[in-house]
C-alpha positions in Angstrom: 11.8 2.8 -15.2 12.9 5.4 -18.0 11.6 9.0 -16.9 11.4 12.3 -19.3 11.7 15.4 -17.5 10.7 18.5 -19.5 12.3 21.5 -17.4 15.5 22.0 -17.2 15.3 24.0 -14.2 16.2 24.1 -10.4 13.4 21.3 -10.2 14.3 19.7 -13.1 17.8 19.1 -12.6 17.4 18.2 -9.4 14.8 15.8 -10.0 16.6 14.1 -12.9 20.0 13.8 -10.6 17.9 12.2 -7.5 15.9 9.3 -10.2 20.0 9.1 -12.0 20.9 8.5 -8.5 18.4 5.9 -7.6 19.6 4.0 -10.8 16.8 5.1 -12.9 16.8 5.3 -17.2 16.2 9.3 -17.2 16.1 11.8 -19.9 15.6 16.1 -19.1 14.9 18.3 -22.2 15.4 21.8 -21.6 15.1 23.9 -25.1 16.8 26.8 -24.0 20.3 26.3 -25.2 22.3 28.3 -22.8 20.3 26.5 -19.9 21.0 22.8 -21.5 24.9 24.0 -21.8 25.3 25.0 -18.0 23.1 21.9 -16.9 24.9 19.0 -19.3 28.3 19.8 -18.4 27.5 18.4 -15.3 24.7 15.6 -16.5 26.3 15.1 -19.5 24.2 12.5 -21.7 20.9 13.3 -19.7 20.4 16.3 -21.0 18.8 16.6 -24.5 18.1 20.3 -26.1 15.0 20.7 -27.9 10.8 21.5 -27.4 9.3 19.1 -25.5 6.1 20.3 -27.0 7.2 19.2 -30.4 6.2 16.2 -31.8 9.7 15.4 -33.9 11.6 16.4 -30.0 9.2 13.9 -28.4 10.0 11.0 -30.8 13.5 11.4 -30.6 13.3 11.3 -27.0 11.8 8.4 -26.8 8.3 9.2 -25.2 7.1 6.2 -26.9 8.5 3.6 -24.4 8.5 5.9 -21.4 7.1 5.0 -17.9 6.4 8.5 -16.8 6.9 11.7 -18.1 7.0 14.8 -15.6 6.4 18.5 -17.7 8.0 21.1 -14.8 8.8 24.6 -16.8 7.7 27.3 -15.7 4.5 27.7 -17.9 1.6 26.0 -17.6 0.6 25.4 -21.2 3.7 24.1 -21.8 3.2 21.3 -19.3 -0.3 20.7 -20.3 0.6 20.4 -24.2 3.8 18.1 -23.2 1.4 16.1 -20.4 -1.4 15.6 -23.2 0.4 15.2 -26.3 2.2 12.3 -23.9 -0.4 10.7 -23.4 -2.9 11.3 -26.9 0.4 10.6 -28.9 2.4 8.3 -27.2 0.4 6.6 -24.7 2.8 7.1 -22.0 1.4 5.3 -18.8 1.8 7.7 -16.2 2.1 11.6 -16.8 2.9 14.4 -13.5 3.0 18.0 -13.5 3.9 21.2 -12.1 1.0 23.8 -11.5 2.7 27.5 -11.5 -0.9 29.0 -10.8 -2.6 26.7 -8.2 -6.2 27.9 -10.6 -5.1 25.7 -13.0 -4.7 22.4 -10.8 -8.6 21.7 -11.2 -8.3 22.1 -15.3 -5.1 19.8 -15.6 -7.0 16.9 -13.8 -10.4 17.3 -15.6 -8.2 17.2 -18.9 -6.7 13.6 -17.6 -3.2 14.6 -16.2 -2.4 12.0 -14.0 -0.9 14.0 -11.0 0.1 17.6 -10.7 1.9 19.4 -8.3 1.2 22.8 -6.6 4.0 24.7 -4.7 2.0 27.6 -3.8 -0.6 25.6 -3.1 1.1 23.4 -0.7 3.2 26.3 1.0 -0.8 27.8 1.6 -2.2 25.2 3.0 0.8 25.1 5.6 0.6 29.0 6.0 -3.3 28.6 6.7 -2.8 26.0 9.0 -2.2 26.2 12.9 0.1 23.4 13.6 0.9 22.2 17.1 3.7 20.2 18.4 3.0 16.6 17.1 -0.2 17.7 14.7 -0.3 15.5 11.6 0.6 18.6 9.1 -1.4 17.7 5.2 1.4 18.7 2.7 -0.8 17.6 -0.1 -3.8 15.4 -1.1 -2.7 12.6 -3.9 -5.2 13.0 -6.6 -6.3 8.8 -6.2 -7.7 6.9 -3.4 -7.7 9.8 -1.4 -4.1 9.3 0.3 -2.6 12.3 2.2 1.3 12.9 2.9 2.1 14.1 6.5 5.1 15.0 8.3 4.6 14.4 12.3 7.1 15.9 14.1 8.2 13.4 17.6 7.7 15.7 20.7 9.4 14.6 24.3 6.4 13.0 25.8 5.0 11.4 22.5 3.9 7.4 23.5 6.0 6.8 20.4 9.2 7.5 21.5 12.1 4.5 21.8 9.9 2.2 20.0 10.4 0.7 16.7 8.0 1.1 14.1 7.1 -2.6 14.3 6.2 -2.0 17.4 3.3 0.8 16.5 -0.4 0.0 16.2 -0.4 1.4 12.6 -4.0 2.3 11.1 -3.8 -0.2 8.4 -4.1 2.2 5.6 -1.0 4.1 7.0 2.6 3.5 5.5 5.8 5.6 6.8 8.4 6.4 4.5 10.5 8.4 6.1 12.0 9.5 9.0 13.8 13.2 9.5 16.4 13.2 11.9 18.3 16.3 11.9 19.3 17.0 8.4 18.9 13.0 7.3 16.7 12.0 5.9 15.7 8.1 6.5 14.3 5.2 4.6 13.4 3.4 7.4 12.3 -0.4 8.4 10.4 -1.8 10.5 13.2 -2.6 13.5 13.9 1.0 13.0 14.0 3.2 16.3 11.5 6.4 16.9 13.5 9.4 18.6 12.2 12.4 20.5 12.4 15.3 17.6 12.2 12.9 15.2 10.2 14.0 11.6 8.1 11.1 10.3 6.3 11.4 7.0 3.6 9.4 6.3 0.8 8.2 3.7 -2.7 7.7 4.8 -6.1 8.1 3.8 -7.7 10.9 4.8 -10.5 8.7 6.6 -7.3 7.7 9.2 -5.8 10.8 9.8 -7.2 11.7 13.0 -6.0 7.6 14.6 -2.5 8.4 13.5 -2.3 11.8 15.1 -3.6 9.8 17.9 -0.5 7.5 18.2 2.0 9.9 18.1 0.4 12.7 20.0 1.4 13.7 23.6 -0.4 13.5 26.8 
């Protein structure tokens, strides 16, 4: 998969490193010369200097063959332009945009951006919720299919303690994608055993969230 990331700040930098480590083809575009020099010293040919809003730079970067374009600059205007041009000029299958001002999120969706990420909105939602032990915490609502990413902390009296994922009666519309154990993130298998204190990261449709909560809830 070829992923082009526009914006070489911390988000773009770490995203590029992560994708490259997973053996994806990645190109990180950064227009600021000093920032480009800093990150290219480590990432080398994964980084290209240029303004991702310019057609000539987009062509040079290979937007026409990109599978995904991700815009994560500090400017919502630039992010919107990058994603719209990726769609309209280069027929990129999927565009993802950082939204710095959560009030712009609805506009981005209306204008055809496939997925948006607003860290402000995520943090606000976490603050607004009263979270008890073992309760499901909605982290973000995915744009398609009414799917949520949720985190569940397994309490000491949870019936899930000591069971494998295979043993759980998961809802049909739920998928466990990661376990957080201490400071480690684990990609689980069906035979992974759940332990007290584990954080379970799962995808679940909104209508099945309560069923998933009940599965891990302490009596």
